[in-house]
C-alpha positions in Angstrom: 83.3 103.8 129.2 86.8 102.5 129.6 88.4 101.2 126.3 89.3 97.6 125.6 92.9 97.9 124.7 94.9 94.7 124.4 97.7 96.0 126.6 98.5 93.4 129.3 95.2 91.5 128.7 95.0 88.3 130.6 92.3 85.6 130.4 90.1 87.1 133.1 90.2 90.5 131.3 89.4 89.0 128.0 86.5 87.1 129.4 85.2 90.3 131.1 85.4 92.2 127.8 83.6 89.4 126.1 80.8 89.4 128.6 80.5 93.2 128.4 80.1 93.1 124.7 77.6 90.2 124.9 75.5 92.1 127.4 75.6 95.2 125.2 74.5 93.2 122.1 71.7 91.5 124.0 70.6 94.9 125.4 70.3 96.3 121.9 68.3 93.4 120.7 65.9 93.7 123.6 65.8 97.5 123.4 67.2 98.0 126.9 69.1 101.2 127.2 70.3 100.9 123.6 72.3 104.2 123.6 74.6 103.0 126.4 74.9 99.6 124.8 75.9 101.1 121.4 78.4 103.3 123.2 80.0 100.2 124.8 80.3 98.5 121.4 81.7 101.6 119.8 84.3 101.9 122.5 85.6 98.4 121.5 86.2 99.6 117.9 87.8 102.9 119.1 90.1 101.3 121.6 93.8 101.1 120.6 94.8 97.7 119.3 91.7 95.7 120.5 92.7 92.8 118.3 93.4 90.2 121.0 90.1 90.9 122.7 88.2 90.8 119.4 89.8 87.6 118.4 88.9 86.1 121.8 85.3 87.1 121.3 85.2 85.6 117.8 86.6 82.3 119.0 84.7 82.0 122.3 81.4 83.9 122.4 78.2 82.1 122.0 76.4 85.3 121.0 76.5 85.7 117.2 76.0 89.5 117.3 79.0 89.8 119.7 81.1 88.0 117.2 79.8 90.2 114.4 80.7 93.4 116.4 84.1 92.0 117.3 85.1 91.5 113.7 83.7 94.9 112.8 85.9 96.4 115.5 88.9 94.5 114.0 88.2 96.2 110.7 87.8 99.7 112.1 90.8 99.5 114.3 93.1 98.0 111.6 92.2 100.6 109.0 92.7 103.4 111.5 96.0 102.0 112.9 97.3 100.5 109.6 100.4 102.8 109.4 101.4 101.8 112.9 101.0 98.1 112.6 103.9 95.9 111.7 103.7 93.9 108.5 103.6 90.7 110.5 100.6 92.1 112.5 98.8 93.1 109.2 99.3 89.6 107.7 98.3 88.0 111.0 94.9 89.7 111.0 94.2 88.7 107.5 95.3 85.1 108.1 93.2 85.0 111.3 90.1 86.0 109.3 90.7 83.5 106.5 91.4 80.7 108.9 88.3 81.6 110.9 85.9 81.4 107.9 87.5 78.1 106.8 87.3 76.5 110.2 83.7 77.6 110.7 82.6 76.9 107.1 79.6 74.9 108.3 78.4 77.6 110.7 74.7 78.4 110.4 75.4 82.1 111.2 76.0 83.2 107.6 76.0 86.9 108.4 78.9 86.5 110.8 80.9 84.5 108.2 80.1 87.1 105.5 81.4 89.9 107.8 84.6 88.1 108.6 85.1 87.3 104.9 84.5 91.0 104.0 87.0 92.2 106.6 89.6 89.8 105.3 89.1 91.2 101.8 89.2 94.8 103.0 92.4 94.3 104.9 94.0 92.4 102.1 93.2 95.3 99.8 94.5 97.9 102.3 97.9 96.2 102.3 97.9 95.2 98.6 100.4 97.7 97.4 102.7 97.0 100.4 102.6 93.2 100.6 105.3 91.2 98.7 104.4 88.9 95.8 105.2 85.9 98.1 102.8 87.2 100.8 100.0 87.7 98.3 100.6 84.3 96.8 100.4 82.7 100.2 96.9 84.2 100.8 95.7 83.1 97.3 97.1 79.6 97.7 94.9 79.1 100.8 91.8 80.5 98.9 92.5 78.4 95.8 92.8 75.2 97.7 89.4 76.0 99.3 87.8 76.7 95.9 89.2 73.6 94.4 87.3 71.6 97.0 90.4 70.3 98.8 88.7 70.7 102.2 85.1 69.8 101.4 82.0 71.5 100.0 81.4 73.8 102.9 84.9 75.3 102.7 84.6 75.4 98.9 81.5 77.6 99.3 83.3 79.8 101.7 86.3 80.1 99.3 84.0 81.2 96.5 82.2 83.7 98.7 85.6 85.2 99.8 86.8 85.6 96.3 83.6 87.3 95.3 84.0 89.7 98.3 87.6 90.3 97.2 86.7 91.1 93.6 83.9 93.4 94.9 86.3 95.1 97.3 88.8 95.7 94.5 86.2 97.3 92.2 86.2 101.1 92.7 82.5 101.2 92.3 81.8 98.8 95.2 84.8 99.2 97.4 84.6 100.2 101.1 85.7 103.7 102.1 89.3 103.7 103.6 90.1 107.3 103.5 92.4 106.8 100.6 92.5 108.5 97.2 90.8 107.0 94.2 94.2 106.3 92.6 94.9 103.8 95.4 91.7 101.9 94.5 92.5 102.0 90.8 96.1 100.7 91.3 94.8 97.9 93.4 92.2 96.8 90.9 94.7 96.9 88.0 97.3 94.9 90.0 94.8 92.3 91.1 93.4 91.7 87.6 96.7 91.7 85.7 99.0 90.0 88.2 96.8 87.6 90.1 93.4 86.7 88.9 94.4 86.0 85.3 97.7 84.5 86.2 96.4 82.1 88.8 93.3 81.3 86.9 91.1 82.2 89.8 88.7 84.2 87.7 88.0 81.3 85.3 87.7 78.9 88.2 85.2 81.1 90.0 83.2 81.6 86.7 83.0 77.8 86.1 81.8 77.2 89.7 79.1 79.9 89.4 77.9 78.4 86.2 77.8 74.8 87.4 
């Protein structure tokens, strides 16, 4: 099957890609030629820079499983292509995921939200040793405002869930495989604990919310 690269993608092409992924997801659910459907979904994740198509699916598809597969493809492609992405592109992908879960905080499709939150946490960790202090603080400011309840209870719940995902991702025993040495995971964990969670008070804030 032809890949779903973003190169020169226009609206018609984005809509076509979305419909193709939606049909594949529906086929799997209905057990109609699942092997071909799975191959179609896999081709999305394996395509070079499929981010625009994936973001379009996340923002426009009415099929929850299609949105789930789209964010999974963002994760796989970003981890694979990380060294080739610009720093702006890396930050943009994380910001997109964070904004998505905040904007869809009241969505009844919790598993899609959880996946987007997990991907944001994984990408934040992947770039942790490369992002500047200001870039990290910008991410945490958005999360802290959510946890403090500045945007309502639903967003607060999403903020807490994201922070839990982040802490889990930074723990070597529960982190996702990224093809990187154990030292990378240890350095990320130490940096997060010493320089951010304790300094910003996010750990204490999370604990107080979980106990309330």
